[in-house]
N, C-alpha and C positions, 0 to 999 in steps of 0.2 A: 517434501513439497519441492515442485520441478518448475520454478517460474523463472523465465528466461525475460532477456531483454525484449526480444520479438514478443513475446505475449504481453509483456507490460504496455508497450508502446502501441498495440491493436486495443486496447482498452477504450469503449465508447466515452468520449468527454462527460463530465460530470456523473458517470454512473460510478455505483459502489459495488465491487465486487468482493466477496468474501472468498479469499485464499484458503484457508485454513482453521478450523478449530482450535482455539488455546485452552490447553485442560490447568486447572481446574474450573475455571469458566472463561467464556467470551470467544471471539473468533478474531481473526487478523484480516482485515479489508485495506482495500486500495481503492483511489480515486486518482482520475486524470484530471487536471487543472488546463484550461484554456490555453495556456503557454509552455504546454507539454509535460511539465514536471506530474510525478506521480505520486501522490502523498499515501502513506500507510496509516492505518487506523487500528486501535483496539478498542475493540468494541463490547460491551457486558451489560447485563442488566443489575443492578441493585437495587433491592428493596422496591420492585414495581417500576423503577425508573431505567430508561435505557442512556448508556451513555456512551460516545463515540469521541476518542480521545486521538488526536494525532501523534504519531511517535517518531513520524522520520519522512524525510523527502529524496525521492530519487529521480535523476535526470535522465531520462533516457536517450536525450539527443548528446550527452556529454563524451568528450573523449575518454577513451577507456584505457590509454597508455599511460603506464605506472613510469615517472621518474625516479631512479634511485641514487641517491644521494651519497 
């Protein structure tokens, strides 16, 4: 998977995008929120019901410099 900050920042607001299938079942998806944050979701179907669970947030506008202590 080659997902970059540039690719994540170009996602259309409010639209779910599938990044990759997750084995044995499900997919990794992202959705860009109005505030610019990108939320990652795990989506799967269990017993005929669809589930989309948030698993993390990425801020495409955050400063990428790491400070060393």
